[in-house]
N, C-alpha and C positions, 0 to 999 in steps of 0.2 A: 507787808508780811501778812501771813494768814494765821489766825488764831482760832482754835475751836472754842465755840461758846454755846451756851444754852440760853434760850429765852425764858427759862424757868429756873433761876438760880444756876446750879451746876449740872443739871441733867436729871435723868430718871430717879436717881437716889434722892436728890434734893426735892424732887416733885413729891416723893412719898413722904418725906419729912414735913413738907408743907401741908399735906393732907393727913396730919397725925391723928391717931386714935379713931380712925374711920373703920367701922365694922361692916360686916357683910350685910347687904340688904337682900331681902327675898321678894321684893315687889317687882318681879319681872313683868314687862309688858307682854301683851299677847302676841304670839307669832302665828296666829291662825292664818292659813292660806299660804304660808311661806315655804319655799323649797330651799333646803340648806345642804351644802356640800362641805364635809369636814375631813381634812387629812390628819393623819396620826390619830385615827379614831378608835384604835384598839385599847388605848390606855391613857392615863393621865388627863391632861386638859381636854384632849379630843373626846375621850370617853365621857367625862363629866359634862362637856358641852352638849353632846348628843342627848344625854339623859335629860338635861334641863331644857333643851329645845323641844323635846317631846312633851315635857311637863307644861311648857308654855303654849302647846297647841300647834306646833309646826305640822304641816300636812305631809311633807316629804323630806326625808333625811338620807343623804348618801354618806356611807361610812367607808372612807378610803384608807387603806393601810396595807403594808406588806405582811403584817401579822393578822391572824384571824380575828375579826371583830364580832364574832357571834355573841360573845358575852355582852358587849356593848349593845347590840341589837336587842337582845332579850331584856336587858335592864331598861332600855329606853321604852320598849313596848309596855312593860309593867308600870313604868313611871307615868306614862300617859293614862293608863287605865286607873291607876291610883289617884291621879289628879282630876279624874272625871272628864278627860279630854278625848276627842275622837282618836282612834288608833291610827297612828301615822303609817304611811308607806315607807318602809326602810329597806334600802338595798345595800349590800356589802360588796365593795369593789376591791379586788386584790390588785393593789397598785404600788409599785416601787417608784417613788417620785424622782429617783435618780435616773430612771430609764424613760425616755420620751415615748418609746413604743409601748411600754407598759401603761403609761398615762393615756395614750390615744386609744388603746384597747379597752381600758376601763370606761372611758367616755363614750365609746361606741355602744357599750353595753347599757350605760345609763340613758343615753339619748334615745334608745329604742323605746323607752317608756316616758321620758320627760323631755319637754322641748325648751326648758329654760331653767335657770338657777337664780334665786334672789340673793343669797348670801353665801360667800365662801369664807370659811374659817381655815386659813392656811397655816397649818401647825405641824410641819415635819420636825423630827428630832433625832439626834444621833449623839449620845453620850452615855457611857457605861461607868459604873462604880469602879470597875477594874482600871479603867483608863484614868480616872481621877486619882486613884491611889498610887498608880505606877505610870506617871507621865514619862514619855520617851522621846528622845531626839534621834533615835536609831531609825533604821529602814522601816520598821513596823510603825514608828511614830509618823513618818511621812505618809504612809498608807492611811493612817487614821485621819490625818489632816485632809487627805483627798476625799475620803468617804464623808467626812463632816461637811466639807464645803460643797460637795455634790448634793448632799441631802438638803442643806439649808439654803444655799444660794441657787444652784442649778434647779433643785427640786421646787423651791418656792416659786421661782420665776416660771419654770416650765408649767406648773399647775395653773398659775394665774393666766399665763399666755393661752393655754389650751381652753380655759373656761371663759375667757372674756367674751367670745361670741354668744355663749349661753347666758352670761350675766347681763349683757346688754339687751337680751330679750326679756329679762325679768323686770320686776317692779322696783326692787330696792337697789340693785346693781352695786352691792356693797362687798368689799374685800377687807377682812381683818387679818393682818399678818402677825403671827405670834413671835415675839422676840424675848429678850431677857432683861431683867432689871439690874443684873450684875455687870453690865457692860463696862462701866467706868473703873471697875476694880480688877486688876490683873490677878488671876488666881491660878496657882500651880495645877496643871493637869486639865484645866478647862479653858485656857486662853483661845485655843483654836475654835472652840465652841462659841465663846463670847464674840470673837472677831467676826465669825461668819454670821452670827445673829445680828451684829451691828449693821451689816450690809443690808439686812432685810428692811431696816428703817428707811434707807434710801430708796429701796424698791417701792415702798408704799407711795413715796412722793413721786417717783417716776411713773407709776401707774396712773396717777391723777394727771400728771403733765401730758402723758401720752393719750389717755382715753377720757379725760375729764370732760371734754366738750361733748362727748357722747353720753355723758351721765354717769360714768363710773366713779365710785367713791371708794377711797382706800385710806386706811390708817393702821397703826400698829398698837398691839397690846404687849406691855412688858410684864412678864411673869417672874415671880420670885423663886428662890431655891427649893422651897417645899413643893412647888409645882413642876419646876424644870428638872430638878435633881432629886426626885423622890427617894427617901431612905438613904441618902448619901450624907457625908459629913457636912455638906453645905447646909443641911437642914438646921444645924445648930451653930452656924458660923458666927463668930463674934461680931462681924460686920452687920450692921442693922439693915439687912435686906428686907425684912418683913417676915411675917409668920403665916401668911395666907395658905390655904390648902387648895387643891384642884377645884373644889366646889366654888371657891371665891372667884377664880378665873372664869369658870363656866357660867356662873351667875352673872358676872359683869358682861361677858360676851353676849349672852341672851338679852340682857337689859339694854345694852348699847344698840344692838341690831334690831330690836323689836320695832324701831322707827328709824327711818333714814335720817341721819344727822350730818348734814353737809358741813356744818361748822367744825367737824372733827377731821376734815380731810388733811392728810399728811401729818397728823399729830401722833403723839405717843401717850398711851394711857396705861397706868399701872393696874395690875390685877388686884392690888391690895385695896383699891378705892371702892367706895360705894357709889351707886348711880345717883343717889340723892345728893351727896356732897358735890359730885362732879357737875350736876345740873345747876346747883346753887351757885357755882363759880363760873358758869358759862359766859356771862358778860365780861368778867375779868379776863378769862382765857382769850376771848375774841379780841377785846380791846388791846391787850398787851401782846397778842400773838404768842401765847405761851405754849408749853408742851411740845417744843420743837428744838432740834439741834441744828445748828448751822455753822458756816464758816464766815467770820467777819474779816473782810479784807481792808487793810489800811494802806492806801496808796501813798507811796513816798514820792514827793515831787522832786524831780531831778532834771538837770539839764541833759537832754537826750544826747546831744553831741559830746558832752563831757563824759557821760557814761560809756559811750561807744569808744571814745579814745582810750579810756582806761582799760577796757576789755582788750583793745589792740596793743596795750603796753605803752601808750603815749599819754603822758600827764600834762595838761595845759599849764601855762605859767601861773595862772591864777590859783593853782593848787599848791604851789611851792610855799 
């Protein structure tokens, strides 16, 4: 029989408890010379990440979103100047990740200027406060499920698939897929969101299995309710999801990707952690193969012939 297990207690929630009382670190590594592509860049984690990548000295940043990301671009340019870093080249790409043609058009625009990408922050999102407050199983509820799954699963996969050739031309070849720390807890109004995000973790593993031999590195970052559900009731949920803000998530993303970290492949990192603590436990994580979810299969030893006979309705004498 198969049972869902985690190699770090009981999953992302337990991971956060195990790294209790860890605060935000601001010692991001240098991102000088790096080309970064961020989806969902107009707000939230995507916006915070863009600003912090500029602060850390990234050379080029692509801001992809179906919402106008002009504010993000302006804030990122100012952040670079304030930090005393060279002003990065920033392009805004109007991309709907649910639409493959939209992705391809955006990439054509970008590749006219850049020939590679070093880091992909894959961060699409689709959840509104109205949907949380008024969950529905009616026809409109089905449509919301479709939109969410197209955004998170189809969108995340489509962006990664389209960018892999450019990533393999880069130096870091790193993909970080953003998911949710609340996956283990069924929550009214957000379950379709949580389930679709859960699939993203498997996508990170699949990317490594598919393109790892060519140097592609992929892992997931689990973000908490104050980053994923900003200003919603989840921000004060009684469940101890964590209290990190979007800056925590952005800070960790920049810190993680400032150097290629092959030991993180296929793993899940919480946005509540600090880089300092994560690195301090690197040996433990590698040794015990932590920060992963898997399925453990227990093989039941049976007499194949006897099992076949029972399926056919014939029970051998030894079973009487």
